[in-house]
PyMOL Python script that loads the backbone (N, CA, C, O; Angstrom):
from pymol import cmd

cmd.read_pdbstr("""\
ATOM      1  N   MET A   1      67.387 103.521 124.190  1.00  0.00           N
ATOM      2  CA  MET A   1      68.536 103.247 125.074  1.00  0.00           C
ATOM      3  C   MET A   1      69.808 103.392 124.047  1.00  0.00           C
ATOM      4  O   MET A   1      69.958 102.625 123.096  1.00  0.00           O
ATOM      5  N   ALA A   2      70.685 104.441 124.346  1.00  0.00           N
ATOM      6  CA  ALA A   2      71.951 104.522 123.390  1.00  0.00           C
ATOM      7  C   ALA A   2      73.049 103.670 124.086  1.00  0.00           C
ATOM      8  O   ALA A   2      73.388 103.696 125.269  1.00  0.00           O
ATOM      9  N   LEU A   3      73.502 102.939 123.106  1.00  0.00           N
ATOM     10  CA  LEU A   3      74.543 101.815 123.512  1.00  0.00           C
ATOM     11  C   LEU A   3      75.854 102.578 124.401  1.00  0.00           C
ATOM     12  O   LEU A   3      76.341 102.064 125.407  1.00  0.00           O
ATOM     13  N   ASP A   4      76.247 103.714 123.899  1.00  0.00           N
ATOM     14  CA  ASP A   4      77.329 104.251 124.445  1.00  0.00           C
ATOM     15  C   ASP A   4      77.047 104.746 125.954  1.00  0.00           C
ATOM     16  O   ASP A   4      77.954 104.920 126.767  1.00  0.00           O
ATOM     17  N   ASP A   5      75.631 104.959 126.239  1.00  0.00           N
ATOM     18  CA  ASP A   5      75.318 105.305 127.680  1.00  0.00           C
ATOM     19  C   ASP A   5      75.344 104.036 128.569  1.00  0.00           C
ATOM     20  O   ASP A   5      75.505 104.125 129.787  1.00  0.00           O
ATOM     21  N   SER A   6      75.188 102.894 127.954  1.00  0.00           N
ATOM     22  CA  SER A   6      75.244 101.704 128.622  1.00  0.00           C
ATOM     23  C   SER A   6      76.457 100.792 128.716  1.00  0.00           C
ATOM     24  O   SER A   6      76.700 100.048 129.665  1.00  0.00           O
ATOM     25  N   TYR A   7      77.186 100.938 127.622  1.00  0.00           N
ATOM     26  CA  TYR A   7      78.383 100.206 127.277  1.00  0.00           C
ATOM     27  C   TYR A   7      79.560 101.158 127.104  1.00  0.00           C
ATOM     28  O   TYR A   7      79.450 102.310 126.684  1.00  0.00           O
ATOM     29  N   ASP A   8      80.781 100.524 127.496  1.00  0.00           N
ATOM     30  CA  ASP A   8      82.012 101.254 127.247  1.00  0.00           C
ATOM     31  C   ASP A   8      82.498 100.704 125.796  1.00  0.00           C
ATOM     32  O   ASP A   8      82.876  99.550 125.598  1.00  0.00           O
ATOM     33  N   LEU A   9      82.422 101.754 124.796  1.00  0.00           N
ATOM     34  CA  LEU A   9      82.698 101.173 123.576  1.00  0.00           C
ATOM     35  C   LEU A   9      84.118 101.734 123.217  1.00  0.00           C
ATOM     36  O   LEU A   9      84.519 101.679 122.054  1.00  0.00           O
ATOM     37  N   SER A  10      84.842 102.251 124.181  1.00  0.00           N
ATOM     38  CA  SER A  10      86.167 103.057 124.000  1.00  0.00           C
ATOM     39  C   SER A  10      87.270 102.048 123.260  1.00  0.00           C
ATOM     40  O   SER A  10      88.180 102.449 122.535  1.00  0.00           O
ATOM     41  N   ASN A  11      87.016 100.740 123.572  1.00  0.00           N
ATOM     42  CA  ASN A  11      88.106  99.708 123.094  1.00  0.00           C
ATOM     43  C   ASN A  11      87.652  99.305 121.748  1.00  0.00           C
ATOM     44  O   ASN A  11      88.431  98.561 121.152  1.00  0.00           O
ATOM     45  N   LEU A  12      86.571  99.631 121.145  1.00  0.00           N
ATOM     46  CA  LEU A  12      86.136  99.300 119.793  1.00  0.00           C
ATOM     47  C   LEU A  12      87.061  99.966 118.836  1.00  0.00           C
ATOM     48  O   LEU A  12      87.181 101.189 118.782  1.00  0.00           O
ATOM     49  N   LYS A  13      87.711  99.128 118.079  1.00  0.00           N
ATOM     50  CA  LYS A  13      88.636  99.934 117.108  1.00  0.00           C
ATOM     51  C   LYS A  13      88.492  99.215 115.668  1.00  0.00           C
ATOM     52  O   LYS A  13      88.231  98.016 115.569  1.00  0.00           O
ATOM     53  N   ASN A  14      88.673 100.000 114.654  1.00  0.00           N
ATOM     54  CA  ASN A  14      88.608  99.450 113.373  1.00  0.00           C
ATOM     55  C   ASN A  14      90.115  99.533 113.049  1.00  0.00           C
ATOM     56  O   ASN A  14      90.697 100.618 113.063  1.00  0.00           O
ATOM     57  N   HIS A  15      90.798  98.267 112.729  1.00  0.00           N
ATOM     58  CA  HIS A  15      92.103  98.208 112.383  1.00  0.00           C
ATOM     59  C   HIS A  15      92.573  98.660 111.029  1.00  0.00           C
ATOM     60  O   HIS A  15      93.674  99.180 110.847  1.00  0.00           O
ATOM     61  N   THR A  16      91.581  98.411 109.981  1.00  0.00           N
ATOM     62  CA  THR A  16      91.679  98.999 108.839  1.00  0.00           C
ATOM     63  C   THR A  16      91.705 100.481 108.749  1.00  0.00           C
ATOM     64  O   THR A  16      92.407 101.070 107.927  1.00  0.00           O
ATOM     65  N   GLU A  17      90.889 101.106 109.647  1.00  0.00           N
ATOM     66  CA  GLU A  17      90.912 102.639 109.492  1.00  0.00           C
ATOM     67  C   GLU A  17      92.217 103.224 109.811  1.00  0.00           C
ATOM     68  O   GLU A  17      92.753 104.145 109.196  1.00  0.00           O
ATOM     69  N   GLU A  18      92.799 102.437 111.100  1.00  0.00           N
ATOM     70  CA  GLU A  18      94.020 102.943 111.539  1.00  0.00           C
ATOM     71  C   GLU A  18      95.076 102.729 110.453  1.00  0.00           C
ATOM     72  O   GLU A  18      95.976 103.564 110.361  1.00  0.00           O
ATOM     73  N   LEU A  19      95.041 101.626 109.581  1.00  0.00           N
ATOM     74  CA  LEU A  19      95.996 101.343 108.659  1.00  0.00           C
ATOM     75  C   LEU A  19      95.914 102.435 107.516  1.00  0.00           C
ATOM     76  O   LEU A  19      96.914 102.958 107.024  1.00  0.00           O
ATOM     77  N   VAL A  20      94.441 102.759 107.103  1.00  0.00           N
ATOM     78  CA  VAL A  20      94.362 103.826 106.203  1.00  0.00           C
ATOM     79  C   VAL A  20      94.930 105.270 106.684  1.00  0.00           C
ATOM     80  O   VAL A  20      95.547 105.972 105.882  1.00  0.00           O
ATOM     81  N   PHE A  21      94.731 105.631 107.836  1.00  0.00           N
ATOM     82  CA  PHE A  21      95.248 106.892 108.474  1.00  0.00           C
ATOM     83  C   PHE A  21      96.728 106.902 108.275  1.00  0.00           C
ATOM     84  O   PHE A  21      97.269 107.848 107.702  1.00  0.00           O
ATOM     85  N   ARG A  22      97.479 105.759 108.784  1.00  0.00           N
ATOM     86  CA  ARG A  22      98.794 105.693 108.759  1.00  0.00           C
ATOM     87  C   ARG A  22      99.471 105.774 107.348  1.00  0.00           C
ATOM     88  O   ARG A  22     100.428 106.512 107.112  1.00  0.00           O
ATOM     89  N   ILE A  23      98.832 104.873 106.360  1.00  0.00           N
ATOM     90  CA  ILE A  23      99.467 104.916 105.033  1.00  0.00           C
ATOM     91  C   ILE A  23      99.132 106.035 104.327  1.00  0.00           C
ATOM     92  O   ILE A  23      99.939 106.457 103.499  1.00  0.00           O
ATOM     93  N   MET A  24      97.968 106.662 104.519  1.00  0.00           N
ATOM     94  CA  MET A  24      97.667 107.915 103.880  1.00  0.00           C
ATOM     95  C   MET A  24      98.481 108.981 104.162  1.00  0.00           C
ATOM     96  O   MET A  24      98.785 109.793 103.288  1.00  0.00           O
ATOM     97  N   GLU A  25      98.891 109.067 105.376  1.00  0.00           N
ATOM     98  CA  GLU A  25     100.037 110.131 105.890  1.00  0.00           C
ATOM     99  C   GLU A  25     101.325 109.709 105.137  1.00  0.00           C
ATOM    100  O   GLU A  25     101.981 110.567 104.545  1.00  0.00           O
ATOM    101  N   GLU A  26     101.689 108.454 105.146  1.00  0.00           N
ATOM    102  CA  GLU A  26     102.887 108.242 104.532  1.00  0.00           C
ATOM    103  C   GLU A  26     103.035 108.665 103.058  1.00  0.00           C
ATOM    104  O   GLU A  26     103.996 109.306 102.634  1.00  0.00           O
ATOM    105  N   GLU A  27     101.895 108.206 102.249  1.00  0.00           N
ATOM    106  CA  GLU A  27     101.749 108.409 100.823  1.00  0.00           C
ATOM    107  C   GLU A  27     101.795 109.997 100.652  1.00  0.00           C
ATOM    108  O   GLU A  27     102.565 110.556  99.871  1.00  0.00           O
ATOM    109  N   LEU A  28     100.973 110.590 101.391  1.00  0.00           N
ATOM    110  CA  LEU A  28     100.879 112.189 101.062  1.00  0.00           C
ATOM    111  C   LEU A  28     102.176 112.747 101.391  1.00  0.00           C
ATOM    112  O   LEU A  28     102.529 113.670 100.657  1.00  0.00           O
ATOM    113  N   ASN A  29     103.036 112.381 102.396  1.00  0.00           N
ATOM    114  CA  ASN A  29     104.130 112.854 102.711  1.00  0.00           C
ATOM    115  C   ASN A  29     105.213 112.761 101.752  1.00  0.00           C
ATOM    116  O   ASN A  29     106.034 113.677 101.685  1.00  0.00           O
ATOM    117  N   ARG A  30     105.305 111.587 100.888  1.00  0.00           N
ATOM    118  CA  ARG A  30     106.174 111.348 100.034  1.00  0.00           C
ATOM    119  C   ARG A  30     105.847 112.068  98.558  1.00  0.00           C
ATOM    120  O   ARG A  30     106.680 112.036  97.653  1.00  0.00           O
ATOM    121  N   ILE A  31     104.639 112.674  98.421  1.00  0.00           N
ATOM    122  CA  ILE A  31     104.323 113.197  97.123  1.00  0.00           C
ATOM    123  C   ILE A  31     104.309 114.868  97.588  1.00  0.00           C
ATOM    124  O   ILE A  31     103.896 115.372  98.633  1.00  0.00           O
ATOM    125  N   SER A  32     104.879 115.452  96.476  1.00  0.00           N
ATOM    126  CA  SER A  32     104.971 117.081  96.474  1.00  0.00           C
ATOM    127  C   SER A  32     103.639 117.677  96.551  1.00  0.00           C
ATOM    128  O   SER A  32     102.641 117.209  96.004  1.00  0.00           O
ATOM    129  N   ASP A  33     103.690 118.899  97.370  1.00  0.00           N
ATOM    130  CA  ASP A  33     102.392 119.566  97.383  1.00  0.00           C
ATOM    131  C   ASP A  33     102.084 120.077  96.003  1.00  0.00           C
ATOM    132  O   ASP A  33     100.894 120.317  95.800  1.00  0.00           O
ATOM    133  N   GLU A  34     102.895 120.283  95.051  1.00  0.00           N
ATOM    134  CA  GLU A  34     102.532 120.762  93.908  1.00  0.00           C
ATOM    135  C   GLU A  34     101.845 119.665  93.000  1.00  0.00           C
ATOM    136  O   GLU A  34     101.217 119.961  91.983  1.00  0.00           O
ATOM    137  N   ASP A  35     102.022 118.356  93.461  1.00  0.00           N
ATOM    138  CA  ASP A  35     101.585 117.340  92.508  1.00  0.00           C
ATOM    139  C   ASP A  35     100.226 116.773  93.073  1.00  0.00           C
ATOM    140  O   ASP A  35      99.633 115.934  92.395  1.00  0.00           O
ATOM    141  N   VAL A  36      99.752 117.148  94.162  1.00  0.00           N
ATOM    142  CA  VAL A  36      98.473 116.633  94.750  1.00  0.00           C
ATOM    143  C   VAL A  36      97.927 117.683  95.799  1.00  0.00           C
ATOM    144  O   VAL A  36      98.620 118.157  96.700  1.00  0.00           O
ATOM    145  N   CYS A  37      96.605 117.987  95.570  1.00  0.00           N
ATOM    146  CA  CYS A  37      95.917 119.031  96.558  1.00  0.00           C
ATOM    147  C   CYS A  37      95.750 118.089  98.026  1.00  0.00           C
ATOM    148  O   CYS A  37      95.231 116.977  98.117  1.00  0.00           O
ATOM    149  N   LYS A  38      96.324 118.861  99.052  1.00  0.00           N
ATOM    150  CA  LYS A  38      96.462 118.176 100.212  1.00  0.00           C
ATOM    151  C   LYS A  38      95.403 119.139 101.294  1.00  0.00           C
ATOM    152  O   LYS A  38      95.605 119.230 102.505  1.00  0.00           O
ATOM    153  N   CYS A  39      94.357 119.754 100.623  1.00  0.00           N
ATOM    154  CA  CYS A  39      93.489 120.528 101.535  1.00  0.00           C
ATOM    155  C   CYS A  39      92.590 119.702 102.310  1.00  0.00           C
ATOM    156  O   CYS A  39      92.392 118.573 101.862  1.00  0.00           O
ATOM    157  N   HIS A  40      92.029 120.019 103.340  1.00  0.00           N
ATOM    158  CA  HIS A  40      91.138 119.490 104.237  1.00  0.00           C
ATOM    159  C   HIS A  40      90.134 118.525 103.434  1.00  0.00           C
ATOM    160  O   HIS A  40      89.972 117.319 103.619  1.00  0.00           O
ATOM    161  N   ASP A  41      89.537 119.306 102.551  1.00  0.00           N
ATOM    162  CA  ASP A  41      88.456 118.440 101.874  1.00  0.00           C
ATOM    163  C   ASP A  41      88.930 117.374 100.917  1.00  0.00           C
ATOM    164  O   ASP A  41      88.252 116.350 100.834  1.00  0.00           O
ATOM    165  N   CYS A  42      90.008 117.502 100.191  1.00  0.00           N
ATOM    166  CA  CYS A  42      90.539 116.526  99.447  1.00  0.00           C
ATOM    167  C   CYS A  42      91.179 115.371 100.077  1.00  0.00           C
ATOM    168  O   CYS A  42      91.148 114.260  99.548  1.00  0.00           O
ATOM    169  N   VAL A  43      91.804 115.624 101.280  1.00  0.00           N
ATOM    170  CA  VAL A  43      92.337 114.525 102.032  1.00  0.00           C
ATOM    171  C   VAL A  43      90.977 113.775 102.737  1.00  0.00           C
ATOM    172  O   VAL A  43      90.973 112.544 102.726  1.00  0.00           O
ATOM    173  N   LEU A  44      90.026 114.364 103.242  1.00  0.00           N
ATOM    174  CA  LEU A  44      88.940 113.577 103.696  1.00  0.00           C
ATOM    175  C   LEU A  44      88.310 112.667 102.690  1.00  0.00           C
ATOM    176  O   LEU A  44      87.959 111.514 102.942  1.00  0.00           O
ATOM    177  N   ASP A  45      88.170 113.360 101.347  1.00  0.00           N
ATOM    178  CA  ASP A  45      87.676 112.549 100.284  1.00  0.00           C
ATOM    179  C   ASP A  45      88.617 111.182  99.947  1.00  0.00           C
ATOM    180  O   ASP A  45      88.198 110.055  99.684  1.00  0.00           O
ATOM    181  N   MET A  46      89.803 111.567 100.023  1.00  0.00           N
ATOM    182  CA  MET A  46      90.861 110.326  99.817  1.00  0.00           C
ATOM    183  C   MET A  46      90.586 109.215 100.759  1.00  0.00           C
ATOM    184  O   MET A  46      90.539 108.049 100.367  1.00  0.00           O
ATOM    185  N   VAL A  47      90.380 109.601 102.154  1.00  0.00           N
ATOM    186  CA  VAL A  47      90.382 108.768 103.232  1.00  0.00           C
ATOM    187  C   VAL A  47      88.907 108.117 103.106  1.00  0.00           C
ATOM    188  O   VAL A  47      88.786 106.932 103.414  1.00  0.00           O
ATOM    189  N   CYS A  48      87.892 108.778 102.706  1.00  0.00           N
ATOM    190  CA  CYS A  48      86.512 108.311 102.612  1.00  0.00           C
ATOM    191  C   CYS A  48      86.458 107.114 101.490  1.00  0.00           C
ATOM    192  O   CYS A  48      85.884 106.042 101.679  1.00  0.00           O
ATOM    193  N   ILE A  49      87.089 107.445 100.402  1.00  0.00           N
ATOM    194  CA  ILE A  49      87.164 106.529  99.320  1.00  0.00           C
ATOM    195  C   ILE A  49      87.998 105.272  99.582  1.00  0.00           C
ATOM    196  O   ILE A  49      87.662 104.175  99.136  1.00  0.00           O
ATOM    197  N   SER A  50      89.020 105.456 100.268  1.00  0.00           N
ATOM    198  CA  SER A  50      89.664 104.353 100.663  1.00  0.00           C
ATOM    199  C   SER A  50      88.804 103.421 101.669  1.00  0.00           C
ATOM    200  O   SER A  50      88.563 102.232 101.459  1.00  0.00           O
ATOM    201  N   LEU A  51      88.416 104.106 102.710  1.00  0.00           N
ATOM    202  CA  LEU A  51      87.526 103.230 103.626  1.00  0.00           C
ATOM    203  C   LEU A  51      86.434 102.557 103.148  1.00  0.00           C
ATOM    204  O   LEU A  51      86.035 101.510 103.658  1.00  0.00           O
ATOM    205  N   ASN A  52      85.847 103.163 102.063  1.00  0.00           N
ATOM    206  CA  ASN A  52      84.662 102.668 101.543  1.00  0.00           C
ATOM    207  C   ASN A  52      84.877 101.410 100.509  1.00  0.00           C
ATOM    208  O   ASN A  52      83.982 100.616 100.218  1.00  0.00           O
ATOM    209  N   ASN A  53      86.222 101.366 100.004  1.00  0.00           N
ATOM    210  CA  ASN A  53      86.775 100.220  99.288  1.00  0.00           C
ATOM    211  C   ASN A  53      87.461  99.109 100.047  1.00  0.00           C
ATOM    212  O   ASN A  53      88.014  98.188  99.447  1.00  0.00           O
ATOM    213  N   LEU A  54      87.430  99.185 101.297  1.00  0.00           N
ATOM    214  CA  LEU A  54      88.029  98.175 101.988  1.00  0.00           C
ATOM    215  C   LEU A  54      87.168  97.537 103.114  1.00  0.00           C
ATOM    216  O   LEU A  54      86.244  98.195 103.595  1.00  0.00           O
ATOM    217  N   GLU A  55      87.390  96.502 103.473  1.00  0.00           N
ATOM    218  CA  GLU A  55      86.660  95.765 104.441  1.00  0.00           C
ATOM    219  C   GLU A  55      87.005  96.164 105.801  1.00  0.00           C
ATOM    220  O   GLU A  55      88.195  96.121 106.113  1.00  0.00           O
ATOM    221  N   PRO A  56      86.073  96.575 106.722  1.00  0.00           N
ATOM    222  CA  PRO A  56      86.470  96.889 108.190  1.00  0.00           C
ATOM    223  C   PRO A  56      86.917  95.789 108.825  1.00  0.00           C
ATOM    224  O   PRO A  56      86.435  94.696 108.528  1.00  0.00           O
ATOM    225  N   ARG A  57      87.918  95.905 109.806  1.00  0.00           N
ATOM    226  CA  ARG A  57      88.197  94.821 110.748  1.00  0.00           C
ATOM    227  C   ARG A  57      88.369  95.521 112.151  1.00  0.00           C
ATOM    228  O   ARG A  57      89.301  96.220 112.547  1.00  0.00           O
ATOM    229  N   TYR A  58      87.107  95.104 112.848  1.00  0.00           N
ATOM    230  CA  TYR A  58      86.947  95.613 114.227  1.00  0.00           C
ATOM    231  C   TYR A  58      87.645  94.850 115.151  1.00  0.00           C
ATOM    232  O   TYR A  58      87.871  93.684 114.829  1.00  0.00           O
ATOM    233  N   ARG A  59      88.107  95.318 116.424  1.00  0.00           N
ATOM    234  CA  ARG A  59      88.657  94.470 117.417  1.00  0.00           C
ATOM    235  C   ARG A  59      88.410  95.305 118.713  1.00  0.00           C
ATOM    236  O   ARG A  59      88.463  96.535 118.709  1.00  0.00           O
ATOM    237  N   VAL A  60      88.156  94.611 119.742  1.00  0.00           N
ATOM    238  CA  VAL A  60      87.802  94.967 121.069  1.00  0.00           C
ATOM    239  C   VAL A  60      88.769  94.600 122.214  1.00  0.00           C
ATOM    240  O   VAL A  60      88.574  95.066 123.336  1.00  0.00           O
ATOM    241  N   SER A  61      89.719  93.846 121.983  1.00  0.00           N
ATOM    242  CA  SER A  61      90.543  93.098 122.910  1.00  0.00           C
ATOM    243  C   SER A  61      92.011  93.161 122.447  1.00  0.00           C
ATOM    244  O   SER A  61      92.330  93.473 121.300  1.00  0.00           O
ATOM    245  N   LEU A  62      92.858  92.852 123.397  1.00  0.00           N
ATOM    246  CA  LEU A  62      94.288  92.724 123.186  1.00  0.00           C
ATOM    247  C   LEU A  62      94.483  91.492 122.209  1.00  0.00           C
ATOM    248  O   LEU A  62      95.243  91.612 121.248  1.00  0.00           O
ATOM    249  N   MET A  63      93.853  90.397 122.431  1.00  0.00           N
ATOM    250  CA  MET A  63      93.837  89.127 121.537  1.00  0.00           C
ATOM    251  C   MET A  63      93.495  89.630 120.084  1.00  0.00           C
ATOM    252  O   MET A  63      94.224  89.424 119.114  1.00  0.00           O
ATOM    253  N   GLY A  64      92.242  90.349 120.044  1.00  0.00           N
ATOM    254  CA  GLY A  64      91.847  90.834 118.684  1.00  0.00           C
ATOM    255  C   GLY A  64      93.082  91.697 118.004  1.00  0.00           C
ATOM    256  O   GLY A  64      93.398  91.530 116.826  1.00  0.00           O
ATOM    257  N   SER A  65      93.670  92.528 118.776  1.00  0.00           N
ATOM    258  CA  SER A  65      94.735  93.403 118.181  1.00  0.00           C
ATOM    259  C   SER A  65      96.032  92.519 117.811  1.00  0.00           C
ATOM    260  O   SER A  65      96.718  92.846 116.843  1.00  0.00           O
ATOM    261  N   ILE A  66      96.308  91.563 118.477  1.00  0.00           N
ATOM    262  CA  ILE A  66      97.281  90.696 118.066  1.00  0.00           C
ATOM    263  C   ILE A  66      96.960  89.836 116.918  1.00  0.00           C
ATOM    264  O   ILE A  66      97.848  89.468 116.149  1.00  0.00           O
ATOM    265  N   TYR A  67      95.573  89.457 116.748  1.00  0.00           N
ATOM    266  CA  TYR A  67      95.428  88.761 115.550  1.00  0.00           C
ATOM    267  C   TYR A  67      95.229  89.588 114.325  1.00  0.00           C
ATOM    268  O   TYR A  67      95.510  89.113 113.224  1.00  0.00           O
ATOM    269  N   SER A  68      94.733  90.869 114.460  1.00  0.00           N
ATOM    270  CA  SER A  68      94.715  91.873 113.437  1.00  0.00           C
ATOM    271  C   SER A  68      96.098  92.169 113.036  1.00  0.00           C
ATOM    272  O   SER A  68      96.285  92.357 111.834  1.00  0.00           O
ATOM    273  N   SER A  69      97.104  92.242 113.843  1.00  0.00           N
ATOM    274  CA  SER A  69      98.629  92.456 113.609  1.00  0.00           C
ATOM    275  C   SER A  69      99.128  91.244 112.724  1.00  0.00           C
ATOM    276  O   SER A  69      99.796  91.380 111.699  1.00  0.00           O
ATOM    277  N   ALA A  70      98.771  90.212 113.185  1.00  0.00           N
ATOM    278  CA  ALA A  70      99.310  89.016 112.570  1.00  0.00           C
ATOM    279  C   ALA A  70      98.872  89.006 111.051  1.00  0.00           C
ATOM    280  O   ALA A  70      99.578  88.409 110.238  1.00  0.00           O
ATOM    281  N   GLN A  71      97.849  89.583 110.698  1.00  0.00           N
ATOM    282  CA  GLN A  71      97.178  89.657 109.441  1.00  0.00           C
ATOM    283  C   GLN A  71      97.630  90.704 108.538  1.00  0.00           C
ATOM    284  O   GLN A  71      97.199  90.782 107.388  1.00  0.00           O
ATOM    285  N   ASP A  72      98.564  91.584 109.067  1.00  0.00           N
ATOM    286  CA  ASP A  72      98.901  92.929 108.484  1.00  0.00           C
ATOM    287  C   ASP A  72      99.637  92.806 107.118  1.00  0.00           C
ATOM    288  O   ASP A  72      99.387  93.648 106.255  1.00  0.00           O
ATOM    289  N   GLY A  73     100.430  91.921 106.894  1.00  0.00           N
ATOM    290  CA  GLY A  73     101.167  91.711 105.700  1.00  0.00           C
ATOM    291  C   GLY A  73     100.348  92.010 104.447  1.00  0.00           C
ATOM    292  O   GLY A  73     100.535  93.054 103.823  1.00  0.00           O
ATOM    293  N   SER A  74      99.358  91.019 104.038  1.00  0.00           N
ATOM    294  CA  SER A  74      98.577  91.324 102.839  1.00  0.00           C
ATOM    295  C   SER A  74      97.614  92.409 103.082  1.00  0.00           C
ATOM    296  O   SER A  74      97.338  93.108 102.107  1.00  0.00           O
ATOM    297  N   LEU A  75      97.099  92.654 104.116  1.00  0.00           N
ATOM    298  CA  LEU A  75      96.173  93.673 104.398  1.00  0.00           C
ATOM    299  C   LEU A  75      96.838  95.008 104.140  1.00  0.00           C
ATOM    300  O   LEU A  75      96.178  95.898 103.604  1.00  0.00           O
ATOM    301  N   GLU A  76      97.949  95.184 104.443  1.00  0.00           N
ATOM    302  CA  GLU A  76      98.744  96.478 104.297  1.00  0.00           C
ATOM    303  C   GLU A  76      98.972  96.693 102.943  1.00  0.00           C
ATOM    304  O   GLU A  76      98.769  97.823 102.498  1.00  0.00           O
ATOM    305  N   ASP A  77      99.394  95.724 102.147  1.00  0.00           N
ATOM    306  CA  ASP A  77      99.673  95.913 100.964  1.00  0.00           C
ATOM    307  C   ASP A  77      98.323  96.309 100.040  1.00  0.00           C
ATOM    308  O   ASP A  77      98.326  96.987  99.013  1.00  0.00           O
ATOM    309  N   ASN A  78      97.255  95.736 100.654  1.00  0.00           N
ATOM    310  CA  ASN A  78      95.853  96.106  99.856  1.00  0.00           C
ATOM    311  C   ASN A  78      95.629  97.382 100.200  1.00  0.00           C
ATOM    312  O   ASN A  78      95.317  98.192  99.328  1.00  0.00           O
ATOM    313  N   VAL A  79      95.745  97.720 101.402  1.00  0.00           N
ATOM    314  CA  VAL A  79      95.324  99.192 101.932  1.00  0.00           C
ATOM    315  C   VAL A  79      96.351 100.193 101.105  1.00  0.00           C
ATOM    316  O   VAL A  79      95.892 101.246 100.661  1.00  0.00           O
ATOM    317  N   ARG A  80      97.615  99.890 100.918  1.00  0.00           N
ATOM    318  CA  ARG A  80      98.493 100.812 100.278  1.00  0.00           C
ATOM    319  C   ARG A  80      97.987 101.043  98.824  1.00  0.00           C
ATOM    320  O   ARG A  80      97.999 102.171  98.331  1.00  0.00           O
ATOM    321  N   THR A  81      97.565 100.009  98.188  1.00  0.00           N
ATOM    322  CA  THR A  81      97.093 100.007  96.826  1.00  0.00           C
ATOM    323  C   THR A  81      95.749 100.926  96.718  1.00  0.00           C
ATOM    324  O   THR A  81      95.615 101.750  95.813  1.00  0.00           O
ATOM    325  N   VAL A  82      94.854 100.725  97.638  1.00  0.00           N
ATOM    326  CA  VAL A  82      93.646 101.233  97.653  1.00  0.00           C
ATOM    327  C   VAL A  82      93.855 102.851  97.931  1.00  0.00           C
ATOM    328  O   VAL A  82      93.209 103.686  97.298  1.00  0.00           O
ATOM    329  N   VAL A  83      94.803 103.199  98.922  1.00  0.00           N
ATOM    330  CA  VAL A  83      95.023 104.401  99.260  1.00  0.00           C
ATOM    331  C   VAL A  83      95.739 105.225  98.101  1.00  0.00           C
ATOM    332  O   VAL A  83      95.392 106.371  97.815  1.00  0.00           O
ATOM    333  N   ARG A  84      96.735 104.567  97.479  1.00  0.00           N
ATOM    334  CA  ARG A  84      97.179 105.311  96.168  1.00  0.00           C
ATOM    335  C   ARG A  84      96.127 105.558  95.234  1.00  0.00           C
ATOM    336  O   ARG A  84      95.999 106.708  94.815  1.00  0.00           O
ATOM    337  N   ASN A  85      95.326 104.627  94.829  1.00  0.00           N
ATOM    338  CA  ASN A  85      94.276 104.760  93.951  1.00  0.00           C
ATOM    339  C   ASN A  85      93.315 105.839  94.335  1.00  0.00           C
ATOM    340  O   ASN A  85      92.736 106.466  93.448  1.00  0.00           O
ATOM    341  N   SER A  86      93.120 106.081  95.532  1.00  0.00           N
ATOM    342  CA  SER A  86      92.034 107.171  96.145  1.00  0.00           C
ATOM    343  C   SER A  86      92.823 108.382  95.847  1.00  0.00           C
ATOM    344  O   SER A  86      92.197 109.279  95.283  1.00  0.00           O
ATOM    345  N   ILE A  87      94.146 108.608  96.125  1.00  0.00           N
ATOM    346  CA  ILE A  87      94.841 109.774  95.989  1.00  0.00           C
ATOM    347  C   ILE A  87      94.824 110.235  94.619  1.00  0.00           C
ATOM    348  O   ILE A  87      94.699 111.434  94.372  1.00  0.00           O
ATOM    349  N   GLN A  88      94.961 109.222  93.564  1.00  0.00           N
ATOM    350  CA  GLN A  88      95.051 109.450  92.301  1.00  0.00           C
ATOM    351  C   GLN A  88      93.632 110.060  91.698  1.00  0.00           C
ATOM    352  O   GLN A  88      93.557 111.059  90.982  1.00  0.00           O
ATOM    353  N   LYS A  89      92.513 109.232  92.151  1.00  0.00           N
ATOM    354  CA  LYS A  89      91.475 109.601  91.741  1.00  0.00           C
ATOM    355  C   LYS A  89      90.681 111.064  92.249  1.00  0.00           C
ATOM    356  O   LYS A  89      89.905 111.774  91.608  1.00  0.00           O
ATOM    357  N   ILE A  90      91.076 111.180  93.331  1.00  0.00           N
ATOM    358  CA  ILE A  90      90.753 112.746  93.922  1.00  0.00           C
ATOM    359  C   ILE A  90      91.857 113.867  93.301  1.00  0.00           C
ATOM    360  O   ILE A  90      91.531 115.048  93.180  1.00  0.00           O
ATOM    361  N   SER A  91      92.886 113.487  93.010  1.00  0.00           N
ATOM    362  CA  SER A  91      93.739 114.416  92.369  1.00  0.00           C
ATOM    363  C   SER A  91      93.238 114.751  91.177  1.00  0.00           C
ATOM    364  O   SER A  91      93.287 115.941  90.866  1.00  0.00           O
ATOM    365  N   LEU A  92      92.654 113.799  90.261  1.00  0.00           N
ATOM    366  CA  LEU A  92      92.027 114.098  89.114  1.00  0.00           C
ATOM    367  C   LEU A  92      90.710 114.617  89.109  1.00  0.00           C
ATOM    368  O   LEU A  92      90.244 115.117  88.085  1.00  0.00           O
ATOM    369  N   ASN A  93      90.017 114.535  90.249  1.00  0.00           N
ATOM    370  CA  ASN A  93      88.561 114.981  90.200  1.00  0.00           C
ATOM    371  C   ASN A  93      88.329 115.580  91.454  1.00  0.00           C
ATOM    372  O   ASN A  93      87.533 115.035  92.218  1.00  0.00           O
ATOM    373  N   ARG A  94      88.984 116.762  91.827  1.00  0.00           N
ATOM    374  CA  ARG A  94      88.762 117.546  92.943  1.00  0.00           C
ATOM    375  C   ARG A  94      87.437 118.113  93.007  1.00  0.00           C
ATOM    376  O   ARG A  94      86.897 118.347  91.925  1.00  0.00           O
ATOM    377  N   ALA A  95      86.792 118.386  94.100  1.00  0.00           N
ATOM    378  CA  ALA A  95      85.675 118.893  94.384  1.00  0.00           C
ATOM    379  C   ALA A  95      85.587 120.537  94.347  1.00  0.00           C
ATOM    380  O   ALA A  95      84.533 121.132  94.571  1.00  0.00           O
ATOM    381  N   HIS A  96      86.725 121.140  94.062  1.00  0.00           N
ATOM    382  CA  HIS A  96      86.917 122.554  94.144  1.00  0.00           C
ATOM    383  C   HIS A  96      87.849 122.831  92.803  1.00  0.00           C
ATOM    384  O   HIS A  96      88.289 121.936  92.081  1.00  0.00           O
ATOM    385  N   ASP A  97      88.043 124.113  92.633  1.00  0.00           N
ATOM    386  CA  ASP A  97      88.821 124.557  91.583  1.00  0.00           C
ATOM    387  C   ASP A  97      90.372 124.438  91.938  1.00  0.00           C
ATOM    388  O   ASP A  97      91.222 124.789  91.119  1.00  0.00           O
TER     389      ASP A  97
END
""", "prot")
cmd.dss("prot")
cmd.show_as("cartoon", "prot")
cmd.util.cbc("prot")
cmd.orient("prot")
């Protein structure tokens, strides 16, 4: 039995993932294209490294969303630091020439 066949999983959200996507976009937009590779592979590597270094925070309800948002201050600072480190790491160690 597949869970998604029996249950509606559309409300299951990872708040950390959403923050990583938003902050990654902000950070990449403020960096010149000449200073960092923004190709598909490099950006995915940056996102993966970021997500693998952060604790997921899943929620399924409005209350969970409110609770997650209330915790944003320190989490957002931590995510920003991890994202910046991931960008630097991939910039120095790209998987291509």
